[in-house]
N, C-alpha and C positions, 0 to 999 in steps of 0.2 A: 132355532135350536139348530145345531149340528149332530148330526144321526152317530152315535157310538159303534165304532169299529168299521164305520164306509169311509173308502177310499174318497180323497180329494188330492186332486191334480193343483197345481200351484207354480203355474206356467213366468219365467223370468228373472230367477233370484238374481241376484249380484253379489251381496253380502246379508250380515247382519243387520246392519242397520236397511235395509231394502223395505217398500212395506211386504212388497210380497212375502220378505220372510215372517213382518210380522202378523199377518194374516195365518202363516202359515203357522207358527206356533201357538196362538188362540184353536185353531181348529184341532190339534193336539193336544192342548187343558182340556178340551170338550170333550176328546175321548176319538178323535178321528185319525186316520192315519193317512200322513199328508206326502207323499210323491212330488220334490220338487223337479223343473227340470232349467238346468243351465246351459245358454248357445251352444258349449263347447268346453273340455278339460282347461283350454287355457285361459279362458275366461275364467273359469274354476279356481285355478291353479291363484293366477293375479291380484283377483277381488275377493275371493272367498275364504282360501287356503292362508295367506296371507294374514287375513284380520283377527287380530287380539280377543275380541270379545268372548266367542266361545273357545270352549276347552275343547283341546284333540277329542277326548272324549263322548260331547258333545257333539261335536261335526260327525265323527264314526259312526252315529246313531240314524244321523237323516237320510232317509235315499230319495238318490240323487242320481238323473237321469241327462244325460245329454242331448238336444232338439234341436236344430238352429232351422226358426218357423218359413223362414223361405224356398229350404228342400224340399220337395215334396216328399221322396223317400226317407228323412229322415222325421217324419209327420204320420208316414204309412208305418216306420215300424217302431214307434214309439206307442201309438195305438194298438197295436197287432197284439202287444205286449200287456196288455191290458185288459181286463175282461169288464170289469164292473165300478163307475164312478158315480158315487152320486153329485159331485158337481168339478166345476173347475174353475180357477181361477188367473184371469190373461191379465198379465203385470208386466204389459212389453213395447214401449215404447220407443224411439232410434231417429234421429234426424242429424246429420253432421253439422256441427255446433256451428263449423269455419264457413258453412252456405247457407244452412237454413235458421240457425239463429243469427244476434246480434244490433246493430243498429241503422241496419239495413237491410228493406224487406227484398231488394228485388236480387235476384242472381241468375246466372248465365248457368248454374251445376244444373243441370234437369236431371242426369242421372243420379247425384244425390240424391232430389227430390222426389224422384220415383223411387231409391230404395227407400228412405225414409216414408213414403207413402205404405208400401208393402208391408213395411217391419210394422209400423205405428198402427194402421186401418185393413189394411186386407187380412193380416196375418187373421185375425179373431172369426174370420169367414173359413177359412183355412182349417183352422184350426177347428171349431165346430162343426165343420163338414167331416174332417179323418175322426172324431169323438163320438158324430151321433148313434152310433152302432156300442159303443163303450158307454153309453151311461143310460143308468137307470131311467124307468121310469116312475114317477116323477125326478127330474135333475134341474139344477141349475148350473148358468154361465152366467161372472160376474169380470168385467173390467175395469180399467182404473181410465177417470179422464179428469180432463181439466175443463172451468170455466171456458165457456164458446161463446158468450154471450157479448161478451165487450173484448177490445184489441187490448194485448198485454206489450208494454215495451218489450222489446228482444227478442219474444216469442215464436214471432212468426210463424215459418213455414209449419214449427209441432202445434199452433193452434189453427192451421189448417188440417193437420192431420186427426185431432181430437175433434172437429164437428165433423167429418166424415167417419168417423170409428164410431164416435152416436149414431148417424145414420146408418150403419152396420148395424148395432144393435136394434134397432127398431126394423130391418129387413129380415133380421138372424129371428128375429123375435114374431113376425109373422109366419114367418116360415115353419118355425120347427114347436111352432102351439101345437099341431095336431100328434107331435110328439112327446107331450108335457115336456117341453124343455123348455124353459123360462132363460132369457138373456138381459141381463140389465149392468145400469154400470154406474158406479160410484164417483162421481167429482169432489174430488179433494181439496182443500186449500193448497199453497206452497206446503211441501215436508223436504227434509234439509234427509237427502237422500247421497248416493255414489252419483246417480241420474241427476241431480240438481244441481252438482258441482259444474257442470259442462252447461248452464244456463246462464249467459251472460245476463249481469243486472238482475241474479236471483237476491243479492241481499237486496236491491229497491223495492222487488216483488213482496219481498218478508213484510216491510216495510210500508206499503200500500197497504197491505190488508190490516193491520195492525189500527190505520185510517177510515178502514171503510165495515172492518167485522164489527157484527153488533156485542156479540160472545169475543170473550179474549181468543183468538187463533196463538198455539204453541207448534213452531216448527218442527220441533223434537217429539214434545209429549204426546202431537194432535196426532200421533201415526196410531196409537192406541185405539182412537176414537176413528180412525179409517176403518182399522180391521174390524171393530165393533157392526159399521153398516154392513160392511162386505157379508160378514156370517151372518146377519138378517136375511141378504138377499138370497144368501145358499142354502138356510134353514128349511124348515116346516113352517117358518110364521110367515113366509113372504109364497104362498103355493097360489093366489092370484096377481103375481104383479111379476111384471113381464112388458120390457120395451122399454120401462124407465131410466131414466138420470136419477140419481139423490145425490142431492148437494150435502157433502159433510165440511162446511167452508168457515161457519163460525156465520153467517147470513151476511158473507160482501159479496154474494153473487145477484143481491139485491135490493143490495142498498145505491140509491141515487148519489150519488160524490161523497164528501168525507162525512167522517163524525163529526157532530157539534160538540165543543167539550163537555156541555153536559151529559150528553147522548155514554161519553167513555166510563170501564168500568171504574 
């Protein structure tokens, strides 16, 4: 359960359709205070402010800070202004879709790959390093990943980044156990978000899930189930869980081959 009155930082807000917002909304419903971060003011104006799913009044109630996690000074400023956090949600990932995704795994856009690796993987360690003094004891950090046991078409270098992210989770969990800071990840099935629209072949990926997940998967509604899992890892019922990857994907990640007709719901 979320601690009522405690503060949680949800990093990586894009718009009201994002997983970050789904998690933040549930934290608020359970009585927590949520501070969201957006990369910069331009991103907020383009993606969040123009979205019509929330009223002007609902948007104005949200606490939003700006932070580009690739800039050390911005991370320093963010956490110097926050004294006590019960948990952090890291919902940040990026790779240039023109060079890191698509039909061909190979690319010579090395700088693009480095930038994507920094944002998608290294940033979790950067956030944790800067946040350590702001986090309570005990506290929790939760990030979001995607099945790294299989290779999916089009996903290419983001798959590499997610595998690295999971290794970072384990390294941080070992490092910060002494600080009573838990670090875990939720591995979600494909979800319809603004970020997902940049993945070539997302529709095909969703269809693949329909053929492999024993429990039917809904790319829209199941954001709620992913958010529920994140809240579990943030809350008091997961005090002895750290360094783990919790799969919330309808069981697709453990299924060999496609479901037989008699296995489908």
